[in-house]
N, C-alpha and C positions, 0 to 999 in steps of 0.2 A: 638638642632638640630634634635632630634628624634621625636618631636611633641608628646611626652607622655603625657598622661593626667591621673590624678588619683584623687580620692575623699578622702580627709582628714577630717574625722569627729570623734570627740570625745566630749562626753558630761560630763562637770565637773561642779560642784557648786562653785561659787565665792560669798562668802557673801558680804554684804554691807561693804564699807570701806577697803576690801581685795584686793590684787593684785593677778592676776592668775599667775600660774607657767608657766615656758616655756614649749613649746611643741616640741622642736627642736628634741630631742632625739627619740621620737615616730615617728616623721615625717619621719626622715632619716632612722631609722630601718625598717619601715613598708611600707611606699610607696613614699619615695622621689625619686628625678631624679636620673638616673644612674650616671650622672656626679658628683654627691655629692655637686654641688655648689649653695649656695644661690642664686645666680643671675640668675639660672636656673628655678627658681621658679616663677610662674605667679599666682596670687590669682584672680579668676574668680568671686567668691561671698562669702559673709560672713554672717553667721546667729548667732544672739545673741537672746536667749530666756531669757524672765523675769518671773519668777514664783510669781504670786500675793498671798496674804495671803489666799485666798479660794483655792488654788492649781491649778487654771487655769493658763494659760500661754499667754503671748503675744511674738510672734516671729517677730523680725525685720531682713528682709532679704535685704542686700546691694549688688546689682549688680554692679561690677565694670565696666563692659563693657557698660551699658547705664546710669550709675551713678544716680541710682534710688533706693530708700528704699521702701519696701512694708511691710505691717505688716499683721499678721494673729493672730486671737484669737482662742484658744483652750479651751474648758471647762475642769474642772479637771478631770484627768483620774481616773479611778476606781482603788483603790489600789489593789495590789496583795495580795490576801489571802494566799498565799504560801509563807513562810517566809525563805529567803535565807541569814539572817543576820549572822548565824553561820557558813556559808561557807566561812571561811577565811584561807589563806595559814598557815600552822605550819611549823616551820623550825626544821628539824631533822638532825644533823651532818651537819649543815651549809647549808642544801638545802631544798627549800620550797616544801612541799608535801600537799595534800588536800584530807581530808578524806570525803566521800559522806555519809552524815547522813540522807539523804532523801530516800524515798520509790521508788523514780523514778531513772533512769540511766542519768548520767550527759554526755552530747555529746561534750560539749566544755565548757571552763571556763576561764575567764580573770578578773583579779584585777589590778586597776591603783592606784598607790601610790605616794605620794609626797617625793621628795629628797630635804631636807633642803639645804644642802651644795651647790647645784647647782641650786637650784629653778627650778627644772625640774620635769617631771612626768615619771615614770617609769611603767612597766607593767610585771605582771607574768602571764602566760597562759599555758593552757594544751589542746591540740586539739585531745584528744583521749577519749573514753568512759570509764567513771568510775562507775561500777556497785553499786548499793546500798550496803552499809556497807564496801565497799572496799576503800583503799587508792591509790591514784595516784603514778605514778613514779615523779620523780623531774620535777617541773614546770619549763618551760623556763623563762628567765629573760631578759628583755630589760631595761637597767638602765645607765645613766650617771654617777652615785655615784661610790664612791669607795668601797663599801661594807659595809661601817659603818652604812649605813641606815638599816641593818638588824640586828643590834645589840641592838636596842632599839625598843620601840612601832613604828609600821610604821602607818602612816597617810594615810589610804585608801580614795580615793576619789570616786572609782565607782567600781562596781563588776557587771560582766555580766554572767550569766549561762544559758545554753540551755540543757534543759532536754527533754527526750523522754517520751511521755505520754503513758498511757497504751493503747491508741487506734493508737499509731504509729506517732501522730503529734509531732512537735517540739514546746516546750513551752519555750519562752524567758524572763528571768526575769532581769530586769535592777534594781539594787539595789543601792540607794545613802546613803552611811554611814553618811554623813554630816547631811542630814535632816532626815535620818532614814525612807525613803519612798522607796517604790517599785513599779514598773509597770510591766505588763505583757502582752506578744503577744503570741498568739498561731496560728501557721501556718499548 
């Protein structure tokens, strides 16, 4: 009724023969309709990217309004030389925190993880600056799990870290723990 519109975009790797997790938990917590009703959601387009062996991708974009699929090819991105694979939350007293082991300040952080019990994706995030060498406060958690997912090894699906460079720009690193690859964007 309110004609709301939002973009719901999450990038996760689904390996061949695997089924993706549900994304309902992230959708409702982040950008879902105010009513909270599934029938109030209208999907306008869907994009599926396929990564080829050489690292290049083909994106298939389905536009529901005109019932058309378009595809685009993108050459392999240059891999990030800045490694963030060690920037994963640590649980202390049952709460997740993040230690900044890098020489740059972290401006924001998100880690997406799989919840086996509910076949869902959860998110841990921190939206404040973490200076080099410092540890964050408790990360916020969006999860449909019962908390047991934090008592064993967590299967991380994606990690996004925004840093402030020495010249004041923002450097975004997207790390894929499954493929062990990273990409970087500097703004």
